[in-house]
PAVEXVO-426569 format. One record per residue (C-alpha): x, y, z. Coordinates in steps of 0.05 Angstrom, whole numbers, padded with zeros to 5 digits, always signed. Example, Ala and Ser with C-alpha at 12.3 -4.5 7.8 and 13.67 -1.06 7.14 Angstrom:
% residues 2
+00246-00090+00156;+00273-00021+00143;
This chain:
% residues 343
+00504-00284+00974;+00513-00229+00928;+00462-00194+00880;+00499-00224+00821;+00500-00292+00847;+00423-00290+00862;+00411-00267+00789;+00452-00321+00761;+00416-00368+00809;+00346-00340+00781;+00367-00344+00712;+00385-00416+00715;+00322-00431+00749;+00284-00400+00698;+00323-00434+00642;+00311-00500+00685;+00231-00490+00679;+00234-00474+00603;+00277-00537+00588;+00231-00579+00629;+00169-00551+00600;+00188-00564+00528;+00215-00634+00548;+00145-00656+00564;+00126-00630+00494;+00181-00668+00460;+00169-00733+00499;+00097-00731+00491;+00103-00728+00412;+00157-00780+00414;+00108-00826+00448;+00052-00811+00406;+00100-00831+00340;+00125-00891+00376;+00054-00913+00395;+00039-00916+00318;+00096-00959+00305;+00086-01011+00358;+00062-01022+00434;+00049-00955+00469;+00082-00939+00537;+00020-00943+00569;+00008-01013+00547;+00077-01035+00568;+00117-01022+00507;+00182-00991+00498;+00186-00972+00431;+00192-00903+00445;+00266-00916+00460;+00278-00922+00385;+00243-00851+00372;+00298-00793+00373;+00242-00744+00390;+00232-00782+00462;+00308-00782+00469;+00310-00705+00451;+00256-00694+00503;+00298-00734+00555;+00361-00694+00541;+00320-00632+00548;+00294-00654+00619;+00365-00670+00641;+00391-00604+00616;+00339-00574+00659;+00349-00614+00721;+00425-00597+00714;+00407-00523+00711;+00362-00528+00768;+00417-00561+00807;+00471-00512+00794;+00418-00455+00815;+00419-00479+00886;+00496-00463+00885;+00485-00389+00868;+00413-00376+00900;+00378-00397+00963;+00323-00452+00954;+00267-00404+00977;+00278-00367+00912;+00296-00425+00866;+00243-00476+00882;+00178-00435+00870;+00200-00424+00795;+00195-00499+00785;+00122-00480+00774;+00138-00443+00712;+00148-00510+00676;+00076-00522+00683;+00057-00455+00648;+00111-00468+00598;+00084-00539+00582;+00014-00517+00580;+00028-00459+00529;+00066-00506+00487;+00006-00562+00487;-00040-00509+00472;-00004-00491+00410;+00029-00553+00382;-00009-00605+00411;-00079-00573+00407;-00096-00596+00480;-00137-00539+00498;-00157-00517+00567;-00221-00486+00586;-00228-00433+00634;-00237-00482+00691;-00178-00516+00672;-00136-00449+00672;-00164-00435+00738;-00139-00501+00761;-00074-00490+00738;-00067-00420+00770;-00089-00453+00837;-00037-00509+00833;+00018-00457+00821;-00007-00412+00877;-00015-00465+00931;+00052-00495+00908;+00089-00431+00915;+00058-00419+00983;+00078-00481+01012;+00153-00474+00989;+00158-00401+01010;+00131-00423+01081;+00171-00484+01084;+00225-00485+01139;+00296-00474+01126;+00339-00535+01117;+00399-00553+01156;+00458-00571+01107;+00491-00633+01128;+00567-00631+01139;+00585-00699+01106;+00554-00761+01077;+00560-00797+01141;+00512-00745+01174;+00461-00758+01120;+00465-00831+01129;+00448-00822+01203;+00387-00783+01182;+00365-00834+01130;+00372-00891+01183;+00332-00859+01233;+00262-00890+01255;+00218-00836+01222;+00251-00840+01155;+00259-00910+01155;+00182-00916+01168;+00164-00868+01112;+00212-00904+01058;+00188-00976+01080;+00114-00952+01080;+00127-00914+01010;+00162-00981+00978;+00112-01030+01008;+00054-00988+00979;+00081-00976+00914;+00099-01056+00909;+00021-01066+00919;+00000-01014+00870;+00046-01040+00817;+00031-01112+00823;-00046-01109+00839;-00077-01040+00819;-00035-01012+00763;-00052-01071+00714;-00125-01057+00727;-00136-00979+00733;-00070-00951+00713;-00100-00931+00643;-00167-00904+00675;-00143-00861+00733;-00083-00815+00726;-00066-00816+00798;-00041-00885+00792;+00018-00872+00749;+00028-00805+00778;+00029-00831+00851;+00080-00885+00835;+00122-00835+00803;+00118-00784+00851;+00131-00829+00911;+00192-00859+00876;+00211-00783+00860;+00211-00760+00935;+00262-00817+00952;+00301-00796+00886;+00309-00724+00914;+00334-00743+00982;+00389-00789+00951;+00406-00734+00899;+00413-00687+00953;+00464-00730+00988;+00501-00744+00927;+00504-00667+00915;+00530-00655+00984;+00583-00710+00969;+00608-00674+00908;+00605-00605+00939;+00644-00629+01001;+00692-00669+00951;+00707-00607+00912;+00721-00567+00973;+00773-00620+00994;+00736-00666+01037;+00736-00730+00995;+00670-00768+01004;+00676-00816+00947;+00716-00863+00998;+00655-00876+01040;+00608-00933+01018;+00547-00890+01035;+00561-00843+00978;+00560-00899+00925;+00493-00928+00957;+00460-00863+00952;+00478-00861+00877;+00449-00927+00869;+00383-00909+00902;+00380-00845+00863;+00391-00887+00799;+00342-00942+00812;+00284-00893+00838;+00301-00849+00778;+00289-00900+00726;+00228-00927+00758;+00201-00853+00763;+00216-00839+00690;+00183-00905+00670;+00117-00883+00702;+00121-00816+00682;+00129-00838+00609;+00064-00887+00616;+00024-00827+00641;+00044-00782+00583;+00028-00834+00539;-00042-00842+00569;-00068-00776+00588;-00064-00710+00560;-00001-00667+00576;-00046-00606+00606;-00068-00655+00664;-00003-00694+00669;+00044-00635+00679;+00007-00594+00741;-00017-00657+00779;+00054-00688+00771;+00081-00627+00792;+00033-00624+00856;+00042-00694+00878;+00121-00689+00867;+00127-00625+00902;+00079-00648+00963;+00118-00717+00969;+00183-00686+00970;+00166-00639+01018;+00140-00693+01064;+00203-00738+01055;+00252-00678+01065;+00215-00661+01129;+00218-00724+01156;+00288-00740+01138;+00320-00670+01158;+00269-00653+01210;+00251-00586+01176;+00190-00573+01215;+00227-00568+01282;+00218-00499+01310;+00170-00474+01256;+00120-00419+01278;+00045-00433+01278;+00035-00384+01225;+00080-00418+01180;+00044-00487+01189;-00019-00453+01181;+00003-00421+01112;+00030-00490+01091;-00038-00524+01106;-00072-00467+01062;-00026-00478+01008;-00038-00553+01006;-00116-00537+01010;-00102-00492+00950;-00065-00546+00913;-00118-00598+00922;-00176-00550+00899;-00131-00534+00837;-00122-00612+00824;-00202-00623+00829;-00216-00562+00781;-00166-00600+00728;-00202-00662+00735;-00270-00627+00730;-00244-00594+00668;-00224-00651+00632;-00285-00690+00653;-00327-00634+00621;-00285-00631+00560;-00291-00714+00549;-00368-00707+00559;-00374-00656+00503;-00329-00691+00457;-00354-00759+00430;-00283-00773+00400;-00246-00772+00471;-00212-00836+00467;-00137-00845+00443;-00144-00833+00367;-00092-00880+00352;-00126-00940+00379;-00178-00928+00329;-00133-00924+00270;-00137-00851+00262;-00079-00807+00267;-00076-00731+00284;-00065-00668+00235;-00040-00612+00277;-00024-00543+00250;-00002-00482+00284;-00023-00416+00250;-00001-00418+00178;+00061-00462+00193;+00047-00531+00197;+00101-00542+00257;+00094-00616+00265;+00098-00633+00192;+00170-00613+00195;+00178-00665+00243;+00159-00719+00194;+00115-00702+00139;+00076-00769+00134;+00062-00776+00208;+00001-00733+00215;-00057-00742+00167;-00124-00712+00172;-00177-00756+00200;-00224-00784+00154;-00297-00799+00170;-00311-00876+00165;-00372-00916+00177;-00385-00931+00247;-00364-01007+00268;-00411-01049+00300;
C-alpha cells in the first residue's frame, strides 16, 4: 500500500467524520422544526420525514458513510477507524456554536476520555482476516458463537422495545442508544459481507448469484432502518452533545464485540494487546460517566431544563453577529417570553 494511497484513505476518513458530525446538527434542527409542527420523533411521530433539513442531514450522513467505506479501500483499518472519533469533535463544536448546547469542563473531559479510550481500543484490536467469498462469510455467520450473539441481541432488543422503551425511553439515553448500537453491530457485519461481495464481483468473481449476498443485503437494510429510527428518537429527546459521544462509544464497543465473535479476531492476540483494550474500555466507561455527570450538573443548575417546545416556548439562537438559523427559516425561532407560571 503506497504512501499516496494512505493519504487518500486518510483524507476520505477525515471527510467522512466531517460529514457525519455535521449530519447530527442538520438532523437535530430538522427534528426540532418537525416537533413544532406535529408529534415529535421521541413521542413516536414521523413528521420529520417531511422536513427538508432532516433529509439534508440524512444525505450528509450517507455521504460520510460512503466516504468511510471507500477509505478502507486505500488505507488499512488501523489508520481509518480511529478517525471516526473526529465526528464527535465536529458535532460538539457545531452544537456549541449553532445549537448553543454548551459543555462545561467536566463534559469536555468526558468527551476527551471517550475519544482517547476508543482510539486505544481500536489501535490495539487484532487484525482482521479478509474472507475470500460470501460463502466463507456465511459459514462464519452460522457458527454457534455468532448465532448465540445475534440471537441474544435480537431477543434482548425485542424485550426492551416492547416492555422497557415505552416507559423509560425518554428518561434514560441508554435505552434508545442501546437499541440503536446493538442493531448497528449487526448492520456492520452485514455491510462488511456486502462489501466483500462487491469487491470480489468487481475483481471478476461474481458473488451476486449466491443467495447469501442478497440475504446479507436484506439484514443490512432491516437493521440499518431500525438503527436510524432509534437514533432519531435519541436525537429528538436528548442533547446532541451527549448523544454523539455515547452513541459512538456504544456503537464502537458492540461492533468490536460482534466482529471479534464472528471473525475470531481475538485468536492469537497478545496479552499486552488484551490489557490495552481493557484499559481503553475502562477509559470509555469513565468518559461516559463524566458526560452524564456533566449534564446532570447542568440540568440541576438550570430550572428550564425540560424540552422547550413542550411548554409552548421556541428557541432563539444567534451565532456572533450573524443570526445563522434565521437564514434557515425566519419565523421558526422566536425569543422566549416570560409568562406566568401555570398551576
